[in-house]
DOMAR-106774 format. One record per residue (C-alpha): x, y, z; residue in three letters. Coordinates in pm, whole numbers, always signed. Layout:
// DOMAR-106774
X Y Z ala
...
//
This chain:
// DOMAR-106774
-1702 +27 -2807 unk
-2023 -164 -2863 unk
-2221 -155 -2532 unk
-2445 -438 -2638 unk
-2118 -646 -2664 unk
-2014 -534 -2320 unk
-2341 -626 -2148 unk
-2337 -957 -2310 unk
-1966 -1035 -2192 unk
-2060 -907 -1842 unk
-2358 -1143 -1832 unk
-2139 -1433 -1937 unk
-1884 -1347 -1686 unk
-2124 -1307 -1393 unk
-2268 -1648 -1485 unk
-1928 -1801 -1499 unk
-1865 -1704 -1125 unk
-2245 -1811 -1039 unk
-2305 -1443 -958 unk
-2620 -1230 -1020 unk
-2682 -902 -1219 unk
-2607 -580 -1025 unk
-2725 -233 -1165 unk
-2423 -75 -1015 unk
-2180 -323 -1175 unk
-2350 -283 -1520 unk
-2342 +101 -1472 unk
-1977 +107 -1405 unk
-1907 -137 -1689 unk
-2064 +90 -1939 unk
-1893 +403 -1810 unk
-1553 +213 -1811 unk
-1636 +108 -2176 unk
-1704 +465 -2271 unk
-1384 +595 -2107 unk
-1177 +337 -2289 unk
-1333 +410 -2616 unk
-1349 +797 -2588 unk
-1001 +799 -2405 unk
-1118 +1007 -2122 unk
-1036 +957 -1743 unk
-1307 +806 -1513 unk
-1295 +833 -1123 unk
-1571 +584 -1006 unk
-1678 +507 -654 unk
-1819 +145 -623 unk
-1951 +58 -286 unk
-1874 -280 -133 unk
-2066 -567 -316 unk
-2086 -377 -650 unk
-1845 -638 -823 unk
-1623 -355 -942 unk
-1326 -609 -1043 unk
-1560 -748 -1309 unk
-1691 -412 -1397 unk
-1354 -304 -1518 unk
-1208 -619 -1637 unk
-1484 -715 -1874 unk
-1492 -388 -2067 unk
-1098 -390 -2069 unk
-1109 -733 -2244 unk
-1379 -637 -2471 unk
-1184 -328 -2576 unk
-914 -570 -2695 unk
-600 -354 -2622 unk
-341 -391 -2352 unk
-462 -256 -2032 unk
-258 -229 -1698 unk
-431 -286 -1374 unk
-250 -161 -1062 unk
-373 -254 -712 unk
-249 -134 -376 unk
-274 -469 -184 unk
-127 -818 -244 unk
-473 -951 -168 unk
-638 -775 -450 unk
-365 -863 -673 unk
-398 -1240 -597 unk
-770 -1210 -620 unk
-747 -1092 -969 unk
-492 -1342 -1116 unk
-578 -1653 -921 unk
-970 -1600 -895 unk
-1147 -1352 -1119 unk
-946 -1355 -1437 unk
-921 -1744 -1461 unk
-1290 -1788 -1385 unk
-1411 -1555 -1652 unk
-1152 -1637 -1928 unk
-1330 -1929 -2083 unk
-1684 -1756 -2082 unk
-1534 -1440 -2243 unk
-1329 -1635 -2492 unk
-1654 -1774 -2626 unk
-1827 -1439 -2634 unk
-1536 -1258 -2793 unk
-1433 -1554 -3013 unk
-1064 -1512 -2929 unk
-797 -1629 -2681 unk
-756 -1412 -2366 unk
-431 -1372 -2191 unk
-342 -1206 -1850 unk
-28 -1176 -1655 unk
+113 -1055 -1321 unk
+413 -818 -1315 unk
+622 -744 -1017 unk
+955 -576 -923 unk
+1264 -782 -986 unk
+1318 -817 -612 unk
+995 -1040 -592 unk
+1183 -1297 -800 unk
+1468 -1541 -712 unk
+1783 -1436 -879 unk
+1967 -1761 -1019 unk
+2296 -1580 -1061 unk
+2301 -1468 -704 unk
+2193 -1816 -587 unk
+2492 -1962 -778 unk
+2741 -1754 -562 unk
+2532 -1681 -262 unk
+2783 -1807 +5 unk
+3025 -1553 -130 unk
+2807 -1269 -80 unk
+2792 -1064 +240 unk
+2415 -1157 +271 unk
+2497 -1521 +220 unk
+2761 -1533 +487 unk
+2497 -1441 +741 unk
+2303 -1743 +658 unk
+2600 -1982 +735 unk
+2626 -1829 +1079 unk
+2271 -1900 +1173 unk
+2156 -2260 +1148 unk
+1777 -2184 +1128 unk
+1853 -1947 +821 unk
+2061 -2228 +662 unk
+1766 -2445 +670 unk
+1538 -2209 +507 unk
+1810 -2150 +243 unk
+1825 -2511 +161 unk
+1444 -2530 +134 unk
+1460 -2225 -112 unk
+1736 -2379 -317 unk
+1545 -2712 -341 unk
+1250 -2535 -462 unk
+1440 -2337 -716 unk
+1564 -2658 -867 unk
+1207 -2789 -933 unk
+1098 -2762 -1307 unk
+825 -2513 -1407 unk
+836 -2305 -1092 unk
+757 -1928 -1107 unk
+1044 -1801 -890 unk
+789 -1578 -745 unk
+827 -1499 -378 unk
+448 -1546 -323 unk
+486 -1893 -466 unk
+800 -1983 -267 unk
+825 -2159 +57 unk
+793 -1927 +360 unk
+1142 -1825 +461 unk
+1301 -1566 +663 unk
+1327 -1225 +522 unk
+1724 -1241 +522 unk
+1713 -1559 +331 unk
+1505 -1417 +46 unk
+1730 -1098 +25 unk
+2051 -1316 +15 unk
+1888 -1484 -295 unk
+1714 -1203 -481 unk
+1840 -872 -622 unk
+1694 -522 -676 unk
+1625 -371 -1014 unk
+1926 -127 -979 unk
+2157 -390 -885 unk
+2042 -640 -1171 unk
+2290 -696 -1454 unk
+2020 -745 -1719 unk
+1928 -1056 -1926 unk
+2166 -966 -2211 unk
+2479 -958 -1990 unk
+2377 -1240 -1742 unk
+2485 -1602 -1781 unk
+2134 -1699 -1638 unk
+1952 -1442 -1849 unk
+1775 -1715 -2066 unk
+1632 -1889 -1748 unk
+1570 -1573 -1552 unk
+1236 -1577 -1365 unk
+1199 -1202 -1376 unk
+1262 -1203 -1738 unk
+1012 -1460 -1814 unk
+757 -1300 -1598 unk
+813 -972 -1800 unk
+814 -1137 -2149 unk
+467 -1297 -2053 unk
+328 -963 -1942 unk
+465 -787 -2281 unk
+205 -979 -2472 unk
-96 -1011 -2217 unk
-433 -835 -2272 unk
-438 -762 -1902 unk
-125 -704 -1689 unk
-178 -691 -1317 unk
+81 -492 -1116 unk
+110 -299 -790 unk
+88 +59 -722 unk
+454 +83 -614 unk
+592 -26 -935 unk
+363 +200 -1152 unk
+460 +500 -918 unk
+834 +439 -959 unk
+780 +443 -1336 unk
+592 +756 -1336 unk
+825 +947 -1115 unk
+1139 +835 -1279 unk
+975 +871 -1631 unk
+1155 +540 -1708 unk
+963 +253 -1882 unk
+945 -44 -1625 unk
+619 -195 -1719 unk
+473 -304 -2054 unk
+322 -59 -2290 unk
-39 -17 -2232 unk
-347 +164 -2403 unk
-506 +263 -2060 unk
-429 +219 -1706 unk
-690 +96 -1416 unk
-614 +215 -1071 unk
-798 -5 -820 unk
-781 +104 -447 unk
-713 +444 -615 unk
-761 +622 -274 unk
-409 +492 -172 unk
-232 +586 -474 unk
-89 +914 -376 unk
+61 +764 -57 unk
+201 +475 -235 unk
+357 +704 -474 unk
+504 +911 -205 unk
+634 +586 -34 unk
+802 +448 -356 unk
+999 +750 -408 unk
+1098 +823 -65 unk
+1477 +827 -26 unk
+1636 +670 +291 unk
+2002 +662 +414 unk
+2123 +440 +713 unk
+2481 +362 +832 unk
+2393 -2 +784 unk
+2304 +39 +412 unk
+2626 +224 +362 unk
+2833 -43 +552 unk
+2672 -337 +331 unk
+2778 -131 +17 unk
+3121 -85 +152 unk
+3170 -457 +247 unk
+3064 -539 -120 unk
+3292 -285 -264 unk
+3593 -405 -71 unk
+3519 -762 -204 unk
+3501 -655 -558 unk
+3733 -368 -586 unk
+3987 -342 -293 unk
+4208 -53 -285 unk
+4210 +317 -226 unk
+3845 +379 -353 unk
+3706 +117 -129 unk
+3897 +223 +169 unk
+3784 +589 +117 unk
+3432 +495 +77 unk
+3449 +277 +387 unk
+3596 +577 +585 unk
+3327 +811 +468 unk
+3085 +554 +559 unk
+3221 +499 +901 unk
+3232 +901 +945 unk
+2870 +921 +848 unk
+2766 +661 +1089 unk
+2959 +830 +1369 unk
+2804 +1158 +1304 unk
+2462 +1013 +1283 unk
+2491 +837 +1625 unk
+2615 +1145 +1780 unk
+2337 +1354 +1630 unk
+2083 +1114 +1762 unk
+2211 +1135 +2106 unk
+2164 +1502 +2111 unk
+1835 +1470 +1944 unk
+1716 +1226 +2209 unk
+1845 +1451 +2506 unk
+1635 +1747 +2349 unk
+1314 +1551 +2387 unk
+1203 +1693 +2051 unk
+913 +1478 +1934 unk
+917 +1667 +1598 unk
+1108 +1441 +1358 unk
+1089 +1676 +1087 unk
+1411 +1879 +984 unk
+1392 +2202 +808 unk
+1735 +2119 +651 unk
+2022 +1875 +673 unk
+2185 +1951 +1022 unk
+2542 +2093 +1007 unk
+2657 +1805 +1196 unk
+2569 +1566 +914 unk
+2621 +1787 +624 unk
+3007 +1736 +579 unk
+2976 +1368 +643 unk
+2686 +1329 +373 unk
+2887 +1537 +131 unk
+3206 +1314 +187 unk
+3001 +1013 +135 unk
+2843 +1148 -189 unk
+3183 +1267 -318 unk
+3346 +907 -246 unk
+3054 +727 -408 unk
+3089 +955 -711 unk
+3452 +857 -736 unk
+3360 +479 -719 unk
+3081 +504 -978 unk
+3319 +696 -1205 unk
+3589 +425 -1167 unk
+3335 +169 -1249 unk
+3222 +350 -1568 unk
+3577 +369 -1691 unk
+3667 +25 -1654 unk
+3471 -217 -1874 unk
+3730 -485 -1931 unk
+3552 -740 -1701 unk
+3415 -1029 -1917 unk
+3367 -1309 -1653 unk
+2984 -1335 -1618 unk
+2982 -1395 -1236 unk
+3211 -1083 -1200 unk
+3000 -881 -1411 unk
+2691 -972 -1206 unk
+2873 -874 -890 unk
+3004 -558 -1043 unk
+2646 -455 -1135 unk
+2533 -515 -782 unk
+2812 -325 -618 unk
+2767 -39 -862 unk
+2410 -29 -817 unk
+2426 -20 -431 unk
+2690 +251 -440 unk
+2492 +461 -707 unk
+2181 +452 -476 unk
+2391 +598 -202 unk
+2527 +865 -434 unk
+2174 +951 -550 unk
+2025 +963 -195 unk
+2330 +1170 -63 unk
+2298 +1425 -348 unk
+1919 +1465 -285 unk
+1981 +1506 +86 unk
+2232 +1784 +39 unk
+1985 +1964 -198 unk
+1670 +1909 +8 unk
+1467 +2231 +6 unk
+1112 +2381 -12 unk
+990 +2105 -254 unk
+1080 +1826 -16 unk
+1024 +1681 +345 unk
+1325 +1575 +541 unk
+1301 +1395 +858 unk
+1485 +1147 +1091 unk
+1360 +820 +1248 unk
+1555 +795 +1579 unk
+1439 +434 +1638 unk
+1595 +310 +1307 unk
+1874 +563 +1287 unk
+1750 +670 +947 unk
+1726 +985 +740 unk
+1425 +1031 +522 unk
+1366 +1251 +222 unk
+1025 +1262 +32 unk
+856 +1504 -212 unk
+625 +1750 -63 unk
+363 +1683 -310 unk
+335 +1430 -617 unk
+10 +1545 -782 unk
+217 +1730 -1052 unk
+423 +1456 -1149 unk
+110 +1227 -1162 unk
-65 +1474 -1385 unk
+246 +1506 -1621 unk
+349 +1145 -1627 unk
+27 +956 -1588 unk
-290 +1150 -1680 unk
-130 +1322 -1979 unk
-16 +989 -2131 unk
-323 +749 -2134 unk
-687 +712 -2013 unk
-697 +643 -1638 unk
-968 +457 -1471 unk
-954 +509 -1094 unk
-1196 +304 -860 unk
-1241 +246 -496 unk
-1508 +169 -255 unk
-1405 +511 -91 unk
-1319 +783 -334 unk
-1545 +1067 -209 unk
-1512 +1281 +100 unk
-1830 +1437 +212 unk
-2000 +1333 -125 unk
-1729 +1519 -321 unk
-1468 +1379 -569 unk
-1240 +1690 -505 unk
-1012 +1570 -258 unk
-907 +1259 -464 unk
-887 +1469 -765 unk
-628 +1698 -604 unk
-436 +1413 -462 unk
-411 +1261 -833 unk
-313 +1588 -986 unk
-650 +1621 -1182 unk
-785 +1920 -1008 unk
-654 +2235 -845 unk
-800 +2543 -688 unk
-643 +2761 -953 unk
-633 +2743 -1307 unk
-262 +2644 -1317 unk
+47 +2630 -1122 unk
+345 +2844 -1087 unk
+500 +2694 -1396 unk
+229 +2752 -1606 unk
+124 +2380 -1633 unk
-254 +2359 -1664 unk
-472 +2105 -1497 unk
-632 +1818 -1672 unk
-919 +1930 -1896 unk
-1224 +1894 -1701 unk
-1419 +1774 -2013 unk
-1172 +1495 -2026 unk
-1271 +1365 -1679 unk
-1590 +1201 -1574 unk
-1693 +1121 -1196 unk
-1945 +866 -1084 unk
-2081 +698 -769 unk
-2255 +376 -859 unk
-2369 +300 -509 unk
-2383 -44 -373 unk
-2636 -333 -370 unk
-2655 -340 -4 unk
-2933 -194 +185 unk
-2717 -30 +460 unk
-3010 +145 +655 unk
-3169 -201 +722 unk
-2869 -420 +738 unk
-2655 -205 +988 unk
-2655 +32 +1267 unk
-2409 +315 +1330 unk
-2371 +378 +1700 unk
-2251 +726 +1795 unk
-2248 +745 +2174 unk
-2241 +1115 +2287 unk
-2134 +1068 +2656 unk
-1772 +928 +2598 unk
-1515 +1181 +2670 unk
-1309 +1282 +2373 unk
-1000 +1069 +2326 unk
-669 +1197 +2447 unk
-296 +1130 +2351 unk
-277 +841 +2609 unk
-517 +626 +2412 unk
-883 +536 +2468 unk
-1060 +668 +2779 unk
-1168 +435 +3054 unk
-1533 +511 +2951 unk
-1469 +407 +2596 unk
-1300 +70 +2701 unk
-1611 -10 +2936 unk
-1833 +64 +2642 unk
-1648 -150 +2416 unk
-1644 -449 +2663 unk
-2033 -424 +2711 unk
-2080 -417 +2331 unk
-1855 -718 +2290 unk
-2043 -911 +2575 unk
-2373 -827 +2408 unk
-2248 -938 +2049 unk
-2114 -1264 +2209 unk
-1779 -1183 +2087 unk
-1789 -1164 +1682 unk
-1602 -820 +1695 unk
-1346 -654 +1496 unk
-1211 -357 +1710 unk
-1001 -113 +1516 unk
-760 +131 +1699 unk
-551 +414 +1545 unk
-244 +330 +1760 unk
-58 +39 +1923 unk
-125 +196 +2261 unk
-486 +167 +2196 unk
-450 -204 +2108 unk
-245 -277 +2412 unk
-491 -86 +2642 unk
-803 -270 +2514 unk
-630 -603 +2521 unk
-548 -554 +2897 unk
-903 -457 +2974 unk
-1086 -698 +2768 unk
-881 -998 +2891 unk
-995 -905 +3232 unk
-1376 -814 +3206 unk
-1430 -1099 +2939 unk
-1241 -1358 +3139 unk
-1542 -1557 +3251 unk
-1693 -1574 +2886 unk
-1630 -1802 +2609 unk
-1471 -1549 +2410 unk
-1122 -1583 +2250 unk
-912 -1255 +2232 unk
-696 -1229 +1933 unk
-461 -943 +1941 unk
-243 -805 +1677 unk
+126 -762 +1773 unk
+390 -564 +1561 unk
+530 -774 +1298 unk
+197 -1030 +1272 unk
+63 -1115 +944 unk
-261 -968 +906 unk
-384 -1241 +670 unk
-320 -1517 +936 unk
-487 -1305 +1224 unk
-803 -1261 +987 unk
-823 -1632 +914 unk
-827 -1707 +1283 unk
-1091 -1459 +1357 unk
-1300 -1580 +1078 unk
-1280 -1931 +1177 unk
-1413 -1878 +1541 unk
-1741 -1695 +1539 unk
-1720 -1593 +1894 unk
-1373 -1456 +1879 unk
-1269 -1095 +1882 unk
-986 -934 +1685 unk
-804 -636 +1805 unk
-585 -457 +1570 unk
-438 -133 +1429 unk
-412 +42 +1091 unk
-326 -259 +865 unk
-673 -410 +956 unk
-881 -100 +871 unk
-872 -193 +508 unk
-899 -532 +281 unk
-1043 -739 +583 unk
-1348 -939 +442 unk
-1507 -1157 +686 unk
-1887 -1200 +601 unk
-2128 -1386 +812 unk
-2160 -1455 +1202 unk
-1791 -1384 +1280 unk
-1826 -1008 +1247 unk
-2143 -854 +1352 unk
-1961 -560 +1535 unk
-1705 -337 +1420 unk
-1569 -97 +1696 unk
-1351 +199 +1611 unk
-1179 +380 +1897 unk
-1131 +713 +1751 unk
-1158 +929 +1435 unk
-833 +832 +1254 unk
-675 +1155 +1193 unk
-315 +1154 +1091 unk
-46 +1169 +1377 unk
+52 +1522 +1448 unk
+431 +1412 +1402 unk
+369 +1251 +1064 unk
+647 +1435 +884 unk
+506 +1424 +532 unk
+132 +1511 +626 unk
+228 +1786 +860 unk
+434 +1954 +610 unk
+169 +1940 +340 unk
-83 +2081 +596 unk
+165 +2356 +695 unk
+215 +2462 +356 unk
-152 +2501 +295 unk
-204 +2677 +621 unk
+76 +2934 +522 unk
-91 +2979 +186 unk
-400 +3090 +369 unk
-591 +2766 +333 unk
-683 +2503 +599 unk
-430 +2213 +614 unk
-679 +2046 +868 unk
-968 +2062 +609 unk
-772 +1990 +296 unk
-517 +1726 +414 unk
-606 +1573 +766 unk
-987 +1558 +732 unk
-1003 +1390 +403 unk
-746 +1135 +494 unk
-948 +1053 +819 unk
-1260 +1047 +614 unk
-1137 +793 +373 unk
-993 +561 +644 unk
-1312 +583 +860 unk
-1505 +490 +548 unk
-1289 +196 +493 unk
-1305 +74 +853 unk
-1690 +106 +849 unk
-1689 -95 +539 unk
-1557 -398 +713 unk
-1912 -484 +863 unk
-2143 -525 +578 unk
-1981 -777 +332 unk
-2285 -950 +173 unk
-2655 -919 +143 unk
-2714 -1129 +453 unk
-2485 -948 +681 unk
-2637 -767 +991 unk
-2458 -577 +1256 unk
-2333 -254 +1429 unk
-2057 -4 +1365 unk
-1959 +177 +1689 unk
-1747 +480 +1670 unk
-1620 +540 +2029 unk
-1529 +915 +1961 unk
-1787 +1172 +2044 unk
-1616 +1449 +1839 unk
-1810 +1295 +1530 unk
-2136 +1418 +1663 unk
-2005 +1719 +1866 unk
-1776 +1890 +1619 unk
-1876 +2067 +1308 unk
-1660 +1856 +1079 unk
-1841 +1552 +1195 unk
-2098 +1584 +920 unk
-1837 +1553 +656 unk
-1717 +1238 +799 unk
-2066 +1099 +830 unk
-2139 +1186 +478 unk
-1833 +983 +351 unk
-1954 +664 +522 unk
-2200 +405 +421 unk
-2559 +521 +509 unk
-2617 +289 +809 unk
-2917 +366 +1038 unk
-2780 +605 +1320 unk
-2851 +601 +1683 unk
-2683 +717 +2007 unk
-2893 +510 +2213 unk
-2667 +225 +2361 unk
-2954 +24 +2498 unk
-3101 -34 +2157 unk
-2760 -115 +2011 unk
-2693 -364 +2295 unk
-3042 -535 +2247 unk
-2980 -560 +1865 unk
-2652 -722 +1913 unk
-2794 -968 +2174 unk
-3094 -1076 +1935 unk
-2816 -1112 +1651 unk
-2599 -1329 +1889 unk
-2903 -1551 +1968 unk
-2979 -1605 +1619 unk
-2633 -1729 +1534 unk
-2607 -1963 +1858 unk
//
């Protein structure tokens, strides 16, 4: 690829958004261009303010072939398709002398299903809406919107409705009849979106959809010449989540209701009985589980009390699917669509039951008592990522946080690029090191002059019961000095609740609004309230550690209650750590510490969002300065000026607050 052309196009794109040249952005753009031309993989860490979106979009468009961009968050996906790509499109079309096209592609469940809407009241989901008047109002709003010409059918563009209303009017990919057999195939919103994506230069999608395609080895997304993974530090976790199987009595009951409606008779009766037996066995097991007081949710194997009920469920589901496959006489379009939904729902239960019965060394099985759910996840996904992603096409993986202790080793292992040995037990070799480039292009921000990292030494180490009294007192004093303007991040809901109670008491006489995240709250709405009121404080947990972008006077203090190590009872992480320990390694150093380092770097990155930002990051966990692993965590974070002197920090915050008043 002609690098002069890339530089010219980048200049045009930066001008189109009224930006300014950034050395790190240019360096990254050239590296992406070389990776696409030479067809090698690239891991590039681009700090906050680099402008990494343009740094990969511009060379991708100059490349002239189809590129798939996968993001972890909806916020970034929207930024790309609603802000970045539209703004640079006209500028780059002039430079490249050709039309540029882009599209977003999501899973089928993100679009309205016109066929299901046409018979919604006859479905089990639809019956619920008729019983609750507020849901019926939501359903009417959704139907009115669907009737408007030119709409996308996309959930993100639709009126805000209850989740149950959306589910009653959409369908999953496994339950979809398919455009060729559906009476609404020519009008289908999902089909139109996919058709648009097939011909686009840039297709923007999400990690989950790409992960499902990779693991299933079944094409879902359009063909592409290369893949760009933004927010790549999250891709392994998103892949694990995407392929985690779950089984609940409620899911089985819903499938049984659908089956009785479509195929009444002995098969439906047998499946319903098998479902009821499974539900009763699961309830009985959970009562014993609760009595035992065992906090370890992970199960070494499917318990004897559940094995027979799950086997009967699988056998009954197999009989139903077999009957469906042998009976192809239905020609009515609505009946065919209903058949596809029922078969899809039963088939999912058959697949999940089969996997639960075969769970072994390569998987992690656990139970969630609060939701009466059995889960099954792969122990590791790095091999399937290596085989089905990195061996297929060039991959550019980028994020503001890819290194742990200045090394790309941890992320390389997670993605399947690198292993300690030359190959695994099956003889599958790792990705050729000569075909992988790593690069840190830095950040345009002067972190040492723009921000302070406060590391108090005299606060007791946090325990299992949440922040210590001393940590809460310190937090209150810092917020007082800052005049509000604080994003306080906690690693547990318990921490949020304790801080809320303490701060509302000690700040009661001050003009500081306390905004507290509750379970189920929309993070976006909370952040908007926080940004609009410069003297407010926002208390929240893990969903606020990443993606919060509030430059200016509303956020001059980011406080972190503790090092965000994974919970000891997290089934997948603890299983991965245990396997490494048993192999003679250190699960803490290879699993827990890298995860904590990346999340801590993300949380710290909420402070400096522009060249004008100033402020303090306070980590109220003394282990970061008293434990040997602290240096790895500190070397993974932006290079803020460090101090343990609380008086210096409070004075700095008071001066900043005075400037903004």
